[in-house]
C-alpha positions in Angstrom: 20.8 19.3 -60.2 20.8 14.8 -60.1 17.7 12.6 -58.4 20.1 10.7 -56.4 19.7 5.9 -56.4 18.3 5.7 -52.4 19.7 2.4 -51.4 16.6 0.2 -50.2 16.6 -2.1 -47.7 18.3 -4.4 -47.0 21.7 -3.0 -48.8 24.9 -3.9 -46.2 25.6 -0.1 -47.0 23.2 1.4 -45.3 25.2 -0.1 -42.4 27.6 2.0 -43.0 29.1 4.6 -40.2 28.7 7.8 -42.1 32.5 10.0 -41.6 32.2 13.7 -40.2 31.9 16.7 -43.5 35.6 18.6 -42.5 35.7 20.1 -46.3 32.2 22.9 -46.7 32.8 23.5 -50.2 30.8 23.5 -53.6 31.2 20.0 -53.4 29.3 19.7 -50.5 27.0 22.2 -51.6 26.0 20.3 -54.7 25.8 16.9 -52.0 22.8 18.9 -50.3 20.7 20.4 -53.3 21.1 17.0 -54.6 19.3 15.7 -52.0 17.1 17.6 -51.0 15.9 17.1 -55.2 15.8 13.4 -54.5 14.0 13.7 -51.4 11.5 15.8 -52.7 10.8 13.8 -55.6 10.7 10.4 -53.8 8.4 12.0 -51.9 9.7 12.3 -48.8 10.6 14.7 -45.2 14.4 13.4 -44.6 17.3 12.0 -46.6 20.5 10.7 -44.7 24.1 11.2 -47.6 24.1 7.1 -46.0 20.4 6.5 -48.1 22.6 8.3 -51.4 25.7 5.9 -50.5 28.0 9.0 -49.2 29.2 8.2 -46.0 29.4 11.6 -45.4 27.2 13.5 -41.8 24.6 15.1 -44.0 20.8 15.4 -43.8 18.1 16.9 -45.3 14.8 17.3 -43.8 11.9 19.1 -44.5 8.5 18.4 -42.7 6.2 21.0 -44.1 3.1 20.2 -46.7 4.3 22.4 -49.1 8.5 21.8 -49.1 8.9 25.5 -47.8 11.3 24.8 -44.5 14.4 22.6 -46.0 16.2 21.9 -43.3 20.3 21.2 -43.1 21.9 19.7 -41.2 26.0 18.3 -41.2 27.8 16.6 -38.9 25.0 16.9 -36.3 24.7 14.9 -33.3 21.7 15.1 -30.1 22.8 16.5 -27.2 19.7 16.5 -24.8 16.8 13.4 -24.9 13.8 13.9 -23.7 13.0 10.3 -21.9 9.7 11.1 -22.3 9.0 8.6 -25.5 6.1 9.1 -27.8 4.8 6.5 -30.3 4.8 7.1 -34.1 4.6 5.6 -37.5 7.7 5.7 -39.7 8.1 5.1 -42.5 11.5 6.3 -45.1 12.3 6.0 -48.8 14.7 3.1 -48.3 11.7 0.9 -47.2 9.5 2.1 -49.1 5.6 0.9 -49.0 6.3 0.1 -45.0 5.0 1.6 -42.1 5.5 0.2 -38.3 5.7 2.2 -35.2 9.1 3.6 -33.3 8.8 4.8 -30.2 11.5 7.7 -30.0 12.2 10.6 -27.5 9.5 13.5 -28.4 11.7 16.0 -27.7 15.5 16.3 -28.8 18.2 19.2 -28.4 20.5 18.9 -32.0 23.7 20.7 -32.4 25.1 20.9 -35.9 26.8 22.7 -38.4 25.5 25.1 -41.0 26.7 24.9 -45.5 29.2 27.4 -44.1 30.4 25.2 -41.3 28.3 27.4 -38.9 27.5 25.9 -35.0 24.0 26.1 -34.5 22.1 24.1 -32.4 18.1 24.2 -32.2 15.6 22.2 -30.5 12.8 20.1 -31.9 9.8 18.7 -31.2 7.3 16.1 -33.3 7.1 15.7 -36.2 10.9 17.3 -37.0 11.8 15.4 -33.4 11.1 12.0 -34.7 12.7 13.5 -38.6 15.7 14.2 -36.9 16.2 10.8 -34.7 15.1 8.7 -37.8 18.3 10.2 -40.2 21.0 10.5 -36.9 20.2 6.8 -37.2 20.7 6.0 -41.2 24.1 8.2 -40.3 24.6 5.9 -37.5 24.5 2.6 -39.6 20.7 1.9 -38.3 17.7 1.8 -40.2 14.4 2.6 -38.6 13.1 -1.6 -38.9 15.6 -2.4 -36.8 13.9 -1.3 -33.8 11.2 -4.1 -34.3 11.5 -7.6 -33.8 13.7 -9.6 -35.9 10.6 -11.7 -37.3 9.5 -8.2 -38.6 12.7 -7.5 -40.2 12.2 -11.1 -42.0 8.8 -10.4 -42.7 10.2 -6.9 -44.2 13.0 -8.0 -46.2 11.0 -10.2 -47.5 8.4 -8.5 -49.0 11.0 -5.7 -50.4 12.8 -8.0 -52.3 9.6 -9.7 -53.9 8.6 -5.9 -55.0 12.1 -5.4 -56.2 12.0 -8.9 -58.1 8.3 -7.8 -59.5 9.3 -4.1 -60.3 12.5 -6.0 -62.3 10.1 -8.6 -64.6 
């Protein structure tokens, strides 16, 4: 297993729309293992392949505190969203140290595939619903800060650039 480098906002590669996975093989299994290790090490609760500069529709999520329930979504799509929106403070491994409130549907139904290519459907609520929507946004080339005002986006980008400069020095 290997830790993968995580792209940081506003890296333009975060805007690339991920392509559907068509090969369910050892390479995909290795990618998922590496993504899970990277997510847990960061630490985070979700990671989309786009964030590690792999533009395939792959997501790993574990919203448990003890990291005991890794969920893998290949080619996920939202097939139902509730109309009821809830505010949630979101953070992102690609936007380290930044937390902002975003409103999202409180319940979604996801259709996806597992590592063997088998289709499944799952209803997600609460933190899992927020997380899966956030990660699917990544696969579609969207970062959560894009839900914020242009002024907040600019401030966040500036803050992250300053962080990078101070780490480099």
